[in-house]
C-alpha positions as CSV (number, residue, x, y, z in Angstrom):
1,M,0.0,0.0,0.0
2,E,1.3,3.4,-1.0
3,E,2.4,5.6,2.0
4,L,0.7,9.0,2.1
5,Y,1.8,12.1,4.0
6,D,-0.3,13.7,6.6
7,E,-1.8,17.2,6.1
8,D,0.6,18.6,8.7
9,D,3.6,17.2,6.9
10,L,3.0,18.9,3.5
11,L,5.8,21.1,2.2
12,P,5.4,24.1,-0.2
13,L,5.2,23.0,-3.8
14,S,7.1,26.2,-4.8
15,G,10.1,24.8,-3.0
16,L,10.5,22.2,-5.7
17,A,12.0,24.8,-8.0
18,H,14.5,25.8,-5.3
19,M,15.5,22.1,-4.7
20,A,16.0,21.5,-8.5
21,F,18.1,24.6,-8.7
22,C,20.2,24.0,-5.6
23,E,19.7,21.8,-2.4
24,R,21.5,24.4,-0.3
25,R,19.2,27.2,-1.6
26,W,16.1,25.1,-0.6
27,A,17.5,24.5,2.9
28,L,18.3,28.1,3.4
29,V,14.8,29.1,2.6
30,H,12.7,26.1,4.0
31,V,14.9,24.9,6.9
32,E,16.6,28.1,8.0
33,G,13.8,30.5,6.9
34,Q,16.1,32.9,5.0
35,W,15.2,34.9,1.9
36,Q,16.5,37.9,0.0
37,E,15.3,39.6,-3.1
38,N,17.3,40.5,-6.2
39,R,16.3,41.8,-9.6
40,Y,15.6,38.3,-10.9
41,T,13.1,37.5,-8.1
42,I,11.5,40.9,-8.4
43,E,11.0,40.6,-12.1
44,G,9.7,37.1,-11.6
45,E,7.1,38.3,-9.1
46,Q,6.0,41.1,-11.4
47,G,5.5,38.5,-14.2
48,H,3.2,36.4,-11.9
49,E,0.9,39.3,-10.8
50,R,-1.9,38.5,-13.2
51,A,-1.4,34.8,-12.9
52,H,-2.0,35.0,-9.2
53,S,-4.9,37.4,-9.4
54,G,-7.4,34.6,-8.6
55,E,-9.5,35.4,-11.6
56,L,-11.8,32.9,-13.3
57,E,-12.3,33.4,-17.0
58,S,-14.7,31.8,-19.4
59,R,-14.1,32.0,-23.2
60,P,-15.6,30.0,-26.1
61,G,-14.3,26.5,-25.7
62,L,-12.0,27.4,-22.8
63,L,-12.1,27.9,-19.1
64,I,-9.2,29.5,-17.2
65,R,-8.7,29.3,-13.4
66,R,-5.9,31.3,-11.8
67,S,-4.3,30.5,-8.4
68,L,-6.0,27.1,-8.1
69,P,-5.1,25.5,-4.7
70,L,-3.1,22.3,-5.2
71,R,-2.3,19.4,-2.9
72,S,-0.8,15.9,-3.1
73,L,-0.6,13.5,-0.2
74,R,1.5,11.2,-2.3
75,L,4.2,13.8,-2.9
76,G,3.6,15.6,0.4
77,L,3.3,19.0,-1.3
78,S,0.8,21.8,-1.4
79,G,0.6,25.2,-3.0
80,Q,-1.2,26.9,-5.9
81,S,-1.0,26.9,-9.7
82,D,-0.2,30.0,-11.8
83,V,-2.9,29.1,-14.3
84,V,-4.9,26.0,-15.2
85,E,-6.7,25.9,-18.5
86,F,-9.6,23.5,-19.0
87,H,-10.2,22.4,-22.6
88,P,-13.3,20.6,-23.9
89,S,-12.6,16.8,-24.2
90,T,-14.4,13.7,-25.5
91,D,-12.3,11.5,-23.2
92,P,-14.7,9.9,-20.7
93,H,-11.9,10.1,-18.1
94,A,-11.6,13.9,-18.4
95,V,-12.8,16.1,-15.6
96,A,-16.5,17.0,-15.0
97,L,-16.7,20.5,-13.7
98,P,-19.5,21.7,-11.3
99,G,-22.1,23.7,-13.2
100,V,-20.5,23.2,-16.6
101,D,-21.6,20.7,-19.2
102,G,-19.3,18.2,-20.8
103,R,-15.8,16.9,-19.9
104,W,-12.7,19.1,-19.6
105,Q,-9.0,18.4,-19.9
106,P,-6.9,20.4,-17.4
107,V,-3.6,22.0,-18.7
108,P,-1.4,23.7,-16.1
109,I,0.6,26.7,-17.2
110,E,3.7,28.0,-15.4
111,Y,5.0,31.6,-15.9
112,K,8.7,32.4,-16.3
113,R,11.1,35.0,-17.5
114,S,13.1,34.4,-20.8
115,R,16.4,35.4,-19.1
116,D,16.0,32.8,-16.4
117,K,17.7,30.0,-18.4
118,A,19.3,28.5,-15.3
119,G,15.9,27.8,-13.9
120,S,14.3,26.3,-17.0
121,I,14.5,22.7,-15.8
122,A,13.3,23.7,-12.4
123,Y,10.2,25.4,-14.0
124,R,9.4,22.2,-15.9
125,L,9.7,20.0,-12.8
126,Q,7.5,22.4,-10.8
127,L,5.0,22.4,-13.6
128,C,5.0,18.6,-13.6
129,A,4.5,18.6,-9.8
130,Q,1.4,20.8,-10.3
131,A,0.0,18.3,-12.8
132,M,0.6,15.4,-10.5
133,C,-1.3,17.3,-7.8
134,L,-4.2,18.0,-10.2
135,E,-4.2,14.3,-11.2
136,E,-4.6,13.2,-7.6
137,M,-7.2,15.8,-6.8
138,L,-9.3,15.4,-9.9
139,D,-8.7,11.7,-10.5
140,T,-7.6,12.3,-14.1
141,S,-4.5,12.1,-16.3
142,I,-2.6,15.1,-17.5
143,P,0.0,14.3,-20.3
144,S,1.3,17.8,-20.8
145,G,1.3,21.5,-19.7
146,A,3.1,24.6,-20.8
147,V,5.6,27.2,-19.6
148,Y,4.7,30.8,-20.5
149,D,7.5,33.3,-21.1
150,V,6.3,36.7,-19.8
151,S,9.0,38.5,-21.8
152,T,8.3,37.1,-25.2
153,R,4.6,36.2,-24.5
154,R,5.2,32.7,-25.9
155,R,4.5,29.4,-24.4
156,E,6.4,26.1,-24.7
157,S,4.7,22.8,-24.3
158,V,6.1,20.5,-21.7
159,A,5.4,16.7,-21.8
160,F,5.1,15.0,-18.4
161,S,7.2,11.9,-19.3
162,D,7.9,9.1,-16.8
163,P,11.5,10.3,-16.2
164,V,10.3,13.8,-15.4
165,R,7.7,12.4,-13.0
166,R,10.3,10.2,-11.3
167,E,12.5,13.2,-10.8
168,V,9.6,15.1,-9.2
169,Q,9.1,12.2,-6.8
170,R,12.8,12.0,-6.0
171,L,13.0,15.8,-5.3
172,A,9.9,15.7,-3.1
173,S,11.3,12.8,-1.1
174,R,14.6,14.6,-0.8
175,M,12.9,17.7,0.5
176,H,11.1,15.7,3.2
177,A,14.3,13.9,4.2
178,M,16.3,17.2,4.5
179,R,13.4,18.8,6.5
180,R,13.5,15.9,8.9
181,A,17.3,16.1,9.3
182,G,17.2,19.9,9.8
183,R,20.6,20.3,8.2
184,T,21.8,22.7,5.5
185,P,24.3,21.3,2.9
186,E,27.7,22.8,2.5
187,A,28.1,25.7,-0.1
188,V,29.4,24.7,-3.5
189,Q,30.4,27.3,-6.1
190,K,28.4,27.0,-9.4
191,P,28.0,29.2,-12.4
192,A,24.3,29.9,-11.5
193,C,25.4,31.3,-8.1
194,S,25.8,34.8,-9.6
195,K,22.1,35.0,-10.3
196,C,21.0,33.6,-6.9
197,S,19.3,36.0,-4.6
198,L,20.8,34.2,-1.6
199,A,24.4,34.5,-2.8
200,D,25.5,36.9,0.0
201,L,23.9,34.6,2.6
202,C,25.1,31.4,1.1
203,L,28.7,32.6,0.4
204,P,29.4,29.8,-2.2
205,G,32.9,31.2,-3.0
206,I,34.1,30.6,0.6
207,N,34.9,27.0,1.4
208,T,36.6,27.3,4.8
209,A,34.6,26.5,7.9
210,R,35.6,29.9,9.5
211,P,36.4,32.4,6.8
212,S,38.3,35.5,7.8
213,T,36.5,38.8,7.8
214,A,38.6,40.1,5.0
215,R,37.7,37.1,2.8
216,V,34.0,37.6,3.5
217,A,34.3,41.3,2.6
218,R,36.1,40.5,-0.7
219,Y,33.5,37.9,-1.6
220,L,30.6,40.3,-1.0
221,E,32.3,43.1,-3.0
222,A,32.7,40.7,-5.9
223,A,29.1,39.5,-5.7
224,A,27.9,43.0,-5.7
225,R,29.8,43.9,-8.8
226,Q,28.3,40.8,-10.6
227,T,24.8,42.0,-10.0
228,E,25.3,45.7,-11.0
């Protein structure tokens, strides 16, 4: 029998993107409770403003729900979608919506910025996690979704293949294991660190257990120049 998480054990679904990007980043945010904005996080939030407006739209042959609450007891995650589109479907296993005739196929949409290439895989995994939540909640199957680029106003289809689903499950399990352990991984310098909003808290360029004040100052000055 499949083991399910309790309601009190659910972790934020949004943390999956942090975990895919960097385990230390996830731990700094979700174990230590640290967060810091930079221009990339601010631009990302601005791109999500309409997606998180909570609006419900009805168009010919299309229903759009924004900020739909999501939950999966199998993954141990909860959160909300950016956008879920519902398309008419003849599949008898598609979703029956209250007060609406026919069957509807849900298609989750995740919003992103075009410059955020380092996080492209993370966005796809987070989108797949949203689909897996919807499948569990609505007792349906969702083969694909889309990532919407707010800068170019284009969307890219994302197929939820078995390898992608397995990676979502692995990351979710890892999140729970790290949360139970309550430990933050050591810092490791990576190319994407220059775009991370937590760089001056993480200090990935300093590998010694007790760095000198001078080394910390030099690192922070270098990080500041990279973000100017």
